[in-house]
PADOVO-999465 format. One record per residue (C-alpha): residue in three letters; residue number from 1; x, y, z. Coordinates in pm, whole numbers, always signed. Example, Ala and Ser with C-alpha at 12.3 -4.5 7.8 and 13.67 -1.06 7.14 Angstrom:
2
(site "ALA",1,(+1230,-450,+780));
(site "SER",2,(+1367,-106,+714));
***
This chain:
394
(site "MET",1,(+0,+0,+0));
(site "MET",2,(+280,+242,+84));
(site "ASP",3,(+401,+213,-278));
(site "ASN",4,(+107,+434,-372));
(site "VAL",5,(+225,+693,-123));
(site "ILE",6,(+571,+692,-278));
(site "LYS",7,(+418,+759,-622));
(site "MET",8,(+212,+1046,-488));
(site "ALA",9,(+468,+1180,-241));
(site "PRO",10,(+821,+1252,-367));
(site "SER",11,(+910,+1382,-19));
(site "GLU",12,(+751,+1101,+184));
(site "SER",13,(+1035,+1108,+438));
(site "GLU",14,(+926,+1455,+542));
(site "LEU",15,(+567,+1351,+617));
(site "SER",16,(+453,+1361,+977));
(site "LYS",17,(+350,+1039,+1143));
(site "HIS",18,(-10,+1159,+1133));
(site "GLN",19,(+13,+1217,+757));
(site "GLN",20,(+167,+874,+698));
(site "ASN",21,(-96,+708,+916));
(site "TYR",22,(-372,+897,+736));
(site "ALA",23,(-237,+790,+394));
(site "GLN",24,(-221,+426,+503));
(site "ARG",25,(-584,+430,+622));
(site "VAL",26,(-696,+593,+295));
(site "HIS",27,(-520,+327,+85));
(site "ASP",28,(-654,+44,+302));
(site "SER",29,(-1003,+172,+218));
(site "ASP",30,(-937,+146,-160));
(site "MET",31,(-892,+521,-203));
(site "ILE",32,(-601,+748,-286));
(site "GLU",33,(-527,+1109,-199));
(site "GLY",34,(-626,+1356,-470));
(site "TRP",35,(-331,+1584,-399));
(site "TRP",36,(+49,+1588,-395));
(site "TRP",37,(+206,+1565,-51));
(site "ASP",38,(+506,+1759,-186));
(site "SER",39,(+393,+2120,-127));
(site "THR",40,(+707,+2289,-257));
(site "GLU",41,(+548,+2340,-600));
(site "PHE",42,(+220,+2293,-782));
(site "ARG",43,(+186,+1961,-959));
(site "PRO",44,(-117,+1816,-1136));
(site "ARG",45,(-206,+1462,-1036));
(site "PRO",46,(-78,+1179,-1261));
(site "ASP",47,(-432,+1148,-1403));
(site "GLN",48,(-436,+1516,-1505));
(site "PRO",49,(-203,+1551,-1809));
(site "VAL",50,(-163,+1902,-1949));
(site "GLU",51,(-124,+1766,-2305));
(site "PRO",52,(-276,+1465,-2485));
(site "SER",53,(-72,+1160,-2389));
(site "GLY",54,(-74,+782,-2389));
(site "PRO",55,(+157,+483,-2350));
(site "ALA",56,(+161,+372,-2717));
(site "VAL",57,(+489,+430,-2901));
(site "PRO",58,(+577,+470,-3270));
(site "HIS",59,(+661,+128,-3412));
(site "VAL",60,(+696,-56,-3744));
(site "TRP",61,(+637,-424,-3818));
(site "ASN",62,(+845,-510,-4125));
(site "TRP",63,(+703,-764,-4369));
(site "SER",64,(+1050,-914,-4405));
(site "THR",65,(+1001,-1045,-4049));
(site "VAL",66,(+623,-1085,-4030));
(site "GLY",67,(+576,-1253,-4369));
(site "PRO",68,(+791,-1564,-4310));
(site "LEU",69,(+646,-1609,-3959));
(site "ILE",70,(+282,-1594,-4070));
(site "HIS",71,(+346,-1838,-4356));
(site "GLU",72,(+523,-2076,-4118));
(site "SER",73,(+224,-2068,-3883));
(site "GLY",74,(+45,-2300,-4125));
(site "GLU",75,(+296,-2570,-4023));
(site "VAL",76,(+240,-2500,-3655));
(site "VAL",77,(-138,-2503,-3611));
(site "GLY",78,(-443,-2612,-3809));
(site "LEU",79,(-751,-2402,-3881));
(site "GLY",80,(-1091,-2479,-3730));
(site "GLN",81,(-1266,-2523,-3397));
(site "GLY",82,(-1142,-2870,-3305));
(site "PRO",83,(-861,-2996,-3079));
(site "GLY",84,(-522,-2856,-3181));
(site "GLU",85,(-680,-2610,-3421));
(site "ALA",86,(-697,-2231,-3422));
(site "GLU",87,(-1035,-2068,-3477));
(site "ARG",88,(-838,-1791,-3650));
(site "ARG",89,(-473,-1848,-3744));
(site "VAL",90,(-327,-1508,-3662));
(site "LEU",91,(-18,-1331,-3533));
(site "VAL",92,(-118,-1042,-3308));
(site "LEU",93,(+80,-718,-3349));
(site "ARG",94,(+151,-571,-3006));
(site "ASN",95,(+273,-217,-2948));
(site "PRO",96,(+582,-228,-2720));
(site "GLY",97,(+441,+58,-2514));
(site "LEU",98,(+114,-128,-2450));
(site "SER",99,(+248,-472,-2358));
(site "PRO",100,(+107,-706,-2230));
(site "GLN",101,(-216,-583,-2390));
(site "TYR",102,(-322,-722,-2726));
(site "ALA",103,(-321,-375,-2881));
(site "MET",104,(-149,-163,-3146));
(site "THR",105,(-295,+165,-3019));
(site "ASN",106,(-509,+267,-2724));
(site "THR",107,(-821,+186,-2928));
(site "PHE",108,(-719,-65,-3198));
(site "PHE",109,(-609,-429,-3214));
(site "GLY",110,(-430,-570,-3520));
(site "ASP",111,(-324,-910,-3648));
(site "VAL",112,(-198,-1078,-3963));
(site "GLN",113,(-406,-1379,-4069));
(site "LEU",114,(-326,-1685,-4283));
(site "ILE",115,(-568,-1913,-4468));
(site "GLU",116,(-408,-2192,-4669));
(site "PRO",117,(-550,-2327,-4999));
(site "GLY",118,(-882,-2505,-4950));
(site "GLU",119,(-930,-2384,-4593));
(site "VAL",120,(-1228,-2200,-4444));
(site "ALA",121,(-1211,-1998,-4123));
(site "PRO",122,(-1535,-2085,-3936));
(site "SER",123,(-1820,-1835,-3921));
(site "HIS",124,(-1836,-1613,-3615));
(site "ARG",125,(-1949,-1264,-3527));
(site "HIS",126,(-1853,-991,-3282));
(site "THR",127,(-1962,-647,-3169));
(site "THR",128,(-1630,-504,-3284));
(site "THR",129,(-1584,-355,-3632));
(site "ALA",130,(-1312,-509,-3851));
(site "ALA",131,(-1123,-370,-4151));
(site "ARG",132,(-913,-618,-4350));
(site "PHE",133,(-632,-541,-4594));
(site "VAL",134,(-529,-814,-4839));
(site "PHE",135,(-154,-874,-4875));
(site "GLU",136,(-120,-1201,-5069));
(site "GLY",137,(-328,-1461,-5251));
(site "MET",138,(-552,-1456,-5559));
(site "GLY",139,(-828,-1693,-5449));
(site "GLY",140,(-927,-1547,-5113));
(site "TRP",141,(-1273,-1441,-5013));
(site "THR",142,(-1481,-1318,-4720));
(site "SER",143,(-1854,-1376,-4671));
(site "VAL",144,(-2058,-1134,-4461));
(site "GLU",145,(-2424,-1202,-4379));
(site "GLY",146,(-2476,-1417,-4688));
(site "GLU",147,(-2274,-1215,-4939));
(site "ARG",148,(-1931,-1321,-5064));
(site "VAL",149,(-1665,-1069,-5162));
(site "ASP",150,(-1380,-1202,-5377));
(site "LEU",151,(-1046,-1046,-5291));
(site "GLN",152,(-703,-975,-5441));
(site "PRO",153,(-387,-811,-5304));
(site "GLY",154,(-444,-445,-5219));
(site "ASP",155,(-821,-490,-5174));
(site "ILE",156,(-1004,-400,-4853));
(site "VAL",157,(-1302,-577,-4698));
(site "MET",158,(-1512,-460,-4403));
(site "ASN",159,(-1693,-658,-4135));
(site "PRO",160,(-1962,-443,-3969));
(site "GLN",161,(-2059,-489,-3607));
(site "TRP",162,(-2237,-812,-3511));
(site "ALA",163,(-2234,-956,-3866));
(site "TRP",164,(-2171,-1326,-3927));
(site "HIS",165,(-1860,-1371,-4141));
(site "ASP",166,(-1615,-1634,-4256));
(site "HIS",167,(-1305,-1639,-4475));
(site "GLY",168,(-1185,-1894,-4729));
(site "ASN",169,(-923,-1965,-4990));
(site "ASP",170,(-1013,-2121,-5325));
(site "GLY",171,(-674,-2039,-5477));
(site "ASP",172,(-347,-2226,-5507));
(site "ASP",173,(-143,-1994,-5284));
(site "ASN",174,(-172,-1879,-4923));
(site "PHE",175,(-427,-1607,-4854));
(site "VAL",176,(-279,-1349,-4614));
(site "PHE",177,(-440,-1031,-4483));
(site "PHE",178,(-408,-775,-4205));
(site "ASP",179,(-698,-715,-3963));
(site "VAL",180,(-775,-401,-3761));
(site "LEU",181,(-1047,-419,-3494));
(site "ASP",182,(-1159,-175,-3224));
(site "ILE",183,(-1121,-441,-2952));
(site "PRO",184,(-934,-231,-2689));
(site "LEU",185,(-1195,+44,-2710));
(site "LEU",186,(-1496,-185,-2680));
(site "THR",187,(-1326,-394,-2411));
(site "HIS",188,(-1270,-80,-2205));
(site "LEU",189,(-1637,+11,-2254));
(site "GLY",190,(-1748,-340,-2156));
(site "THR",191,(-1918,-403,-2493));
(site "ALA",192,(-1677,-640,-2672));
(site "VAL",193,(-1858,-971,-2734));
(site "TRP",194,(-1788,-1272,-2964));
(site "ASP",195,(-2032,-1540,-3081));
(site "PHE",196,(-1880,-1864,-3217));
(site "ASP",197,(-2199,-2073,-3226));
(site "TYR",198,(-2292,-2066,-3594));
(site "VAL",199,(-2477,-2394,-3549));
(site "GLN",200,(-2769,-2183,-3425));
(site "VAL",201,(-2797,-2051,-3782));
(site "THR",202,(-2731,-2362,-3992));
(site "GLY",203,(-2827,-2641,-3751));
(site "ASP",204,(-2526,-2833,-3887));
(site "LYS",205,(-2204,-2866,-3686));
(site "ALA",206,(-2013,-2969,-4000));
(site "ASN",207,(-2105,-2650,-4185));
(site "LYS",208,(-1819,-2406,-4126));
(site "LYS",209,(-1924,-2142,-4374));
(site "GLN",210,(-2247,-1955,-4419));
(site "PRO",211,(-2481,-2020,-4710));
(site "LEU",212,(-2482,-1742,-4968));
(site "THR",213,(-2812,-1557,-5005));
(site "ARG",214,(-2700,-1279,-5241));
(site "PRO",215,(-2487,-1267,-5556));
(site "ASN",216,(-2112,-1247,-5507));
(site "ASN",217,(-1976,-890,-5483));
(site "GLN",218,(-2328,-744,-5506));
(site "CYS",219,(-2250,-455,-5272));
(site "MET",220,(-1973,-340,-5504));
(site "SER",221,(-2207,-343,-5802));
(site "LEU",222,(-2458,-133,-5608));
(site "PHE",223,(-2239,+111,-5415));
(site "ASP",224,(-1893,+151,-5568));
(site "SER",225,(-1986,+443,-5798));
(site "SER",226,(-1884,+756,-5612));
(site "GLY",227,(-2177,+986,-5539));
(site "ILE",228,(-2432,+753,-5701));
(site "VAL",229,(-2634,+524,-5474));
(site "PRO",230,(-2937,+303,-5542));
(site "ARG",231,(-3272,+404,-5395));
(site "PHE",232,(-3429,+57,-5422));
(site "VAL",233,(-3225,-89,-5134));
(site "SER",234,(-3173,+35,-4780));
(site "SER",235,(-2942,-53,-4492));
(site "SER",236,(-3061,-170,-4152));
(site "ARG",237,(-2806,+60,-3983));
(site "THR",238,(-2716,+399,-4123));
(site "ASP",239,(-2394,+417,-3920));
(site "GLN",240,(-2255,+105,-4095));
(site "SER",241,(-2147,+124,-4460));
(site "PRO",242,(-2336,-111,-4695));
(site "LEU",243,(-2023,-131,-4913));
(site "LEU",244,(-1820,-426,-4785));
(site "GLY",245,(-1521,-406,-5016));
(site "TYR",246,(-1291,-171,-5203));
(site "ARG",247,(-1087,-276,-5505));
(site "TYR",248,(-727,-157,-5510));
(site "THR",249,(-758,-97,-5884));
(site "THR",250,(-1035,+155,-5810));
(site "VAL",251,(-846,+316,-5524));
(site "ARG",252,(-527,+351,-5729));
(site "SER",253,(-716,+491,-6026));
(site "THR",254,(-881,+750,-5801));
(site "LEU",255,(-547,+859,-5655));
(site "ASP",256,(-386,+877,-6001));
(site "LYS",257,(-661,+1107,-6128));
(site "MET",258,(-570,+1351,-5850));
(site "ARG",259,(-192,+1330,-5880));
(site "ASP",260,(-160,+1674,-6039));
(site "GLU",261,(-350,+1840,-5756));
(site "LYS",262,(-159,+2026,-5485));
(site "GLY",263,(-287,+1787,-5219));
(site "SER",264,(-242,+1815,-4845));
(site "PRO",265,(+88,+1964,-4721));
(site "ASN",266,(+84,+1702,-4443));
(site "ASP",267,(-42,+1392,-4626));
(site "GLY",268,(+3,+1437,-5001));
(site "ILE",269,(-290,+1318,-5213));
(site "ILE",270,(-522,+1169,-4951));
(site "VAL",271,(-879,+1036,-4982));
(site "GLU",272,(-1119,+893,-4724));
(site "PHE",273,(-1345,+591,-4761));
(site "ASN",274,(-1697,+697,-4663));
(site "ASN",275,(-2036,+538,-4616));
(site "PRO",276,(-2188,+592,-4965));
(site "GLU",277,(-2538,+638,-4822));
(site "SER",278,(-2461,+888,-4547));
(site "GLY",279,(-2121,+1036,-4636));
(site "ILE",280,(-1991,+975,-4283));
(site "SER",281,(-1702,+746,-4185));
(site "ILE",282,(-1714,+379,-4280));
(site "ALA",283,(-1788,+279,-3921));
(site "PRO",284,(-1872,+454,-3591));
(site "THR",285,(-1520,+402,-3457));
(site "MET",286,(-1303,+400,-3771));
(site "SER",287,(-1187,+640,-4037));
(site "MET",288,(-1003,+479,-4326));
(site "CYS",289,(-793,+663,-4585));
(site "ALA",290,(-560,+604,-4879));
(site "GLN",291,(-284,+843,-4970));
(site "LEU",292,(-42,+888,-5257));
(site "LEU",293,(+310,+1018,-5208));
(site "ARG",294,(+446,+1112,-5548));
(site "PRO",295,(+812,+1042,-5639));
(site "GLY",296,(+1040,+1229,-5402));
(site "GLU",297,(+748,+1392,-5219));
(site "LYS",298,(+803,+1502,-4859));
(site "THR",299,(+522,+1629,-4639));
(site "LEU",300,(+528,+1887,-4363));
(site "SER",301,(+498,+1784,-4000));
(site "HIS",302,(+173,+1782,-3802));
(site "ARG",303,(+24,+1616,-3497));
(site "HIS",304,(-329,+1542,-3386));
(site "ASN",305,(-511,+1377,-3100));
(site "TRP",306,(-619,+1063,-3286));
(site "SER",307,(-408,+750,-3334));
(site "THR",308,(-331,+605,-3678));
(site "ILE",309,(-226,+266,-3813));
(site "TYR",310,(-59,+276,-4157));
(site "ILE",311,(-26,-5,-4412));
(site "ALA",312,(+225,+32,-4696));
(site "ILE",313,(+62,-89,-5018));
(site "ASP",314,(+310,+27,-5280));
(site "GLY",315,(+656,+180,-5294));
(site "ARG",316,(+889,+263,-5010));
(site "GLY",317,(+919,+558,-4777));
(site "SER",318,(+987,+679,-4428));
(site "THR",319,(+782,+847,-4159));
(site "VAL",320,(+948,+1057,-3891));
(site "VAL",321,(+755,+1047,-3561));
(site "ASP",322,(+904,+1295,-3314));
(site "ASP",323,(+1267,+1176,-3304));
(site "THR",324,(+1197,+827,-3440));
(site "THR",325,(+1234,+741,-3810));
(site "LEU",326,(+1020,+450,-3932));
(site "GLU",327,(+1131,+318,-4272));
(site "TRP",328,(+872,+119,-4461));
(site "GLU",329,(+805,-64,-4786));
(site "LYS",330,(+534,-288,-4933));
(site "ASN",331,(+324,-472,-4670));
(site "ASP",332,(+500,-307,-4375));
(site "ILE",333,(+269,-185,-4096));
(site "PHE",334,(+341,+103,-3860));
(site "VAL",335,(+177,+310,-3590));
(site "VAL",336,(+170,+685,-3521));
(site "PRO",337,(+24,+734,-3170));
(site "SER",338,(-191,+1031,-3074));
(site "TRP",339,(-31,+1375,-3045));
(site "ARG",340,(+304,+1287,-3206));
(site "TRP",341,(+465,+1513,-3466));
(site "HIS",342,(+499,+1317,-3789));
(site "LYS",343,(+582,+1365,-4156));
(site "HIS",344,(+610,+1130,-4454));
(site "SER",345,(+866,+1093,-4733));
(site "ASN",346,(+866,+890,-5053));
(site "ARG",347,(+1221,+752,-5066));
(site "SER",348,(+1208,+696,-5441));
(site "ASN",349,(+1246,+972,-5701));
(site "GLU",350,(+1099,+748,-5971));
(site "THR",351,(+802,+555,-5830));
(site "ASP",352,(+491,+632,-5626));
(site "ALA",353,(+430,+525,-5267));
(site "VAL",354,(+79,+441,-5147));
(site "LEU",355,(-38,+407,-4787));
(site "TYR",356,(-366,+290,-4639));
(site "SER",357,(-449,+413,-4289));
(site "VAL",358,(-702,+348,-4013));
(site "SER",359,(-762,+597,-3733));
(site "ASP",360,(-997,+650,-3439));
(site "LEU",361,(-1084,+1004,-3557));
(site "PRO",362,(-1464,+940,-3561));
(site "ILE",363,(-1454,+873,-3186));
(site "ILE",364,(-1267,+1198,-3119));
(site "GLU",365,(-1510,+1392,-3336));
(site "LYS",366,(-1816,+1240,-3169));
(site "ILE",367,(-1701,+1363,-2829));
(site "GLY",368,(-1621,+1707,-2972));
(site "LEU",369,(-1247,+1705,-2895));
(site "ARG",370,(-1072,+1703,-3234));
(site "ARG",371,(-747,+1901,-3226));
(site "GLU",372,(-458,+1933,-3471));
(site "GLN",373,(-137,+2132,-3501));
(site "GLN",374,(+34,+2188,-3837));
(site "GLN",375,(+377,+2327,-3917));
(site "ASN",376,(+429,+2539,-4228));
(site "GLU",377,(+749,+2563,-4430));
(site "SER",378,(+879,+2835,-4198));
(site "GLY",379,(+820,+2619,-3890));
(site "ASP",380,(+527,+2828,-3765));
(site "ILE",381,(+250,+2626,-3599));
(site "LYS",382,(-121,+2653,-3673));
(site "ASP",383,(-333,+2514,-3390));
(site "THR",384,(-702,+2432,-3428));
(site "GLY",385,(-723,+2442,-3048));
(site "TRP",386,(-1021,+2323,-2850));
(site "THR",387,(-1365,+2456,-2930));
(site "PRO",388,(-1506,+2619,-2615));
(site "ASN",389,(-1864,+2550,-2512));
(site "CYS",390,(-2023,+2877,-2411));
(site "PRO",391,(-2359,+3049,-2472));
(site "VAL",392,(-2391,+3291,-2763));
(site "TRP",393,(-2616,+3585,-2689));
(site "GLU",394,(-2792,+3756,-2973));
***
């Protein structure tokens, strides 16, 4: 118990016996003093930071290390729900600053998943949202609530909250993809739940995958034309995008059409994936973007109070986060925590670099606390600040 006193009292040796006795009785009652015992200067409590802060650190997971390990996992464990099998064959990416948590950022979990030829990952569902980025394999697919989306490297597929889904591989090569889920956030809120009992749907224990009730890739046929949406279908939830997948060919074509634009000084040519029906983010807790760094392009530094996971899709580059330089190339994954100065560079003067990113910006916006600082070429800082809440009298 006295360890808590030491944390709160740098000058514990100077405390009177009454003060020490009082502190001990407080701690024995599952409480802690809401002040510093050291009265020589003003200090906020440890739970009162004066700037946005968190334990996550900048980090990169290089595909040169991750790739061989995830492929080897197929020799280590089978896929399924039986003895000696993994319900999902994944390697979890853990931020060194958040260990032992299964977390990449304060709000997001990430893993790399392998499905070998002919395998099916059993159907399950969860209250968490999942975004999946395809790295390897030409015969992979994901089915969500009766609709199958066929996938290729560079494609993205979404799993909305509480939707039954399974994954399979009809190709000749391993199907490998990267998952991002909002598990840490929902766990902290006490709302993270999984359901593995698909038998309640099919009535057949041997049936690992869900029956298809809609044509393959139907959502893409209906919703992948920007600004044009059908009026003869409607979604059950307006906060979940009805578009389950994004083709990399479409994403790359969109970025290429904008390559002559000035773009963002901090992110180059950047686009956001939105719900085509509502125009808001793809999910209540996730914003997802793609950005193009043209040959030799270097961005200016900025920081903001939302955390971001980046996935390198094409090219090679580097991202400087405070004093840390993260070098990346195709299929590398890296994290920029909240409120860290960062800037990007394309390390090639001949080829493009393309990044996907996932952030928790929608959460920050929903609670009204979005803040960003940007540096210009002269080093001056523009601060959006916090928006005060005060009455306006007319």
